[in-house]
N, C-alpha and C positions, 0 to 999 in steps of 0.2 A: 042843762049841761053841767058837768062837774067843774068846779072852780078850784084853782090851785089853793091849797090850804096851808097856812103857816101857823105853827104853835109858838107863842111867845112865852118863854119861861123866865120870869123876872119878878123878884120879890118886892122891888120898889115900885109902888103904884104909879108914880108920876112918869117914870121911865117906861113902864109897861104901857101906860095910856098913850104916850107919845109914839111908841113903836106901832101900836094898833092903828093910830090915826094915820101915820105915814104909809103903812102897808095897805090899809083899806083904801086910801086915796089912789094908791098904785094899782088897785084892782084885785088884791088878794083877799081871800076869806081868812079871818084871824080867829084863832082860839087862844085862850089865856090860861096860864097857871102861875101861881105865886110860890110854888114849892116843887121840888123834884118829885116828891111822892104823888102830887096831883098830876104832874106832867106824865109820869110813867103810866098812870091809869088811863090818860087820854091816848097816849102813844100805843098802848096795847089793846085798845078797844075801838079806836077810830082811825080813819085814813088821814095821815098827815104827810104832806110832801116835803116840808122842811121845818125844822125846829130851831129857833134862836134861843141859845142856852147861856144864861149867866152862870159863871163858875161859883160865885159866892152866894149860895142859897142857904136858908135856914134848914137845919136837919141834914138830909142827904145833899151832898154838894153836886154842882153841875157836872164835875168830872166823873163822879160815881154814877150819876144818871146816865151818862153816855155809855159807861160800861154795862150797867144793868139793862139798858135798852138793847144793847147788842146781844146780851145773854138771852133776852126774851125774843130774839129774832126780829126786832123792829128794823124796818128797812128805811125809815125816815132819814133824810140828810140832816146831819147835826152841824149847826153853825154856831160857834162859840163867840159871844159878844161880852167882853168883860173889862172891868176897870182894874183887875189884878192879873197881870201877865208876867210870867217868867219863861225863860228858855225851856226849863224842865217841864212846866205845865203845857206849853205849846207842843213840845215833843210828845208828851204822854197823851194829850188829847187826839193828836193826829194818829198816833199808834193805836188808840182805842176806837178810831172810826170817825172822828170829826172830819168834815170836808172843808171847813173854812174857819178862820180865827181873826177877829178884829178887836181892837182896843177901844174903850170908852175914854174920852168923848169921841163920837164918831161923826163922820160926814154922811148926811142923808143920801147924797148923790152916790158916794162910793158904796154905801151899804146896799142900796137898791141895785147897783151895777153888779156887785158881788153875788147877791141873791139870784139875779137873773142868770149869771154865769153858772152858778152851781145847779140851778134848775135845768139849764140848757144841757149840761153834761149828762143828765139823767134821761134825756130823750132817746128814743130808739134811733139806730144809725144804719138800718138796712138800706141798701142802695135803691131798691125798688119798693115803693110804698103805694098804698091804696087808700082811697076814700070812697066807699060805696062802689060805683061803677067807674070811677076814675083810677087810672093806673099812671103812676109818675115814676119814670126811671131817672133818678137824680144824677146818674153818671153822664147823661147827654141831654138832660132837660126835655126828654120826650114824654109828652102827655097825651094819653089816649082815653077814650071813653067807650064803654061797652055798647052804647047806643049808636055810635058812629060806624061807618063802614070800615072794614079791616084796613089798617094802614093809614087812615086819616088821623091827623094830629091836631091838637089845640096848641097854637103857637103863642108863647108869652115871652116878653123881654126878660133878660136874666134876673133883674131885681124882682120882677113879679114872680118868677119861679122860686126865688128864695123865700118870698113871703108865703106863697102857697105851700112850699115844703115845710116851713115852720109850723103852719097851722095843721097840716096833716100829721106831722110828727108829734104834735100835741094832742093827737087823737080827736081833732076837730073841736076841742073844747075852747072855751073863751080864753083869749089871751089879752092882757092889758097892753095898751098902746106902746108904753115904754119898753116892755119886754119884746114885743114883736119888732119894733124898730131896731133894737140892739142886735137881735138875732139876724135880721135880714140885711141891715146896713153895716153892722159891726160897731157902730158908735151911737149911743143914745142921743147925744147932742148934735150929731152931724146933720140931721134932717128934722123937719117939723111934721106935725100931724097932717098938714095939708098934702105934703108929698106922699105920705103913706096912703091917705084917702084916695089920691089920684091913682095910685098903682092898684089899690083894691078895686077901683072902678074899672081899670083896664083888664083886670083878671075876669071880672064878671062880664064885661063886654065881649071878651074872647069866647066865653061860653055861650053867650046869647047869639053871637054870629054863627055858631054851629047849631042854633035852634035848641040849645040846652038851657036848663034852669041855672040861674046864678049860683055860684058855689060858696061865696063869702057873704055872711050876714051883714045887714046894715049896721053902721056904727051906733053904739049906744053909750051915752056918758056913764062913766064909772063901770063899764062893762067890757068895752073893747070890741074885738072881732072874734067870730067863731065860724065854723063851716056849716053850710046847709046840707040837708040830705041830697044824695045823688043816686 
């Protein structure tokens, strides 16, 4: 399954290494670039969900990278993380397509929360979503399955619906625990992993009660949760 990929564009090796470590532990796949030129090559040849861009890079600046990437038709979300911030630079970067702007030194908790928020904004928002034979109308939390008699529903508690919706909107791909908790509960620190695991179990139990296969994969460390074929 495809993993959310983040490109870290930072010329200072220690900062770049720290970001890679933080984001890898959070469950993301990380790519690295020490210059804007190297980053542009990656952005135009590989799929990247979000790029963390330092403004002060050798050669082409981070600001110019954002402009060049836009000109090349790159759809990656650009997240500016810089130690040199002015009102003008902030305005220009947002005008040129940046989706987020943070100053160094940064809070790891805040950084991860902002990354999850920006990734969440890029998820599909159609009211009726599907995963294989599962049809989920998010307007009324009505969940049906093609293998069930017409009109028969799979009943889930509201929080379980939010978890399942997040996974389906993520195309069934692996989601880190922190990202899934924040989307479903609204606050990363509001609940623990045990509460999430309990509700995942409730989702799978509801499917088993209808003599269907479980829909959410077992938890794997440093992997999170994903959807199983239906």
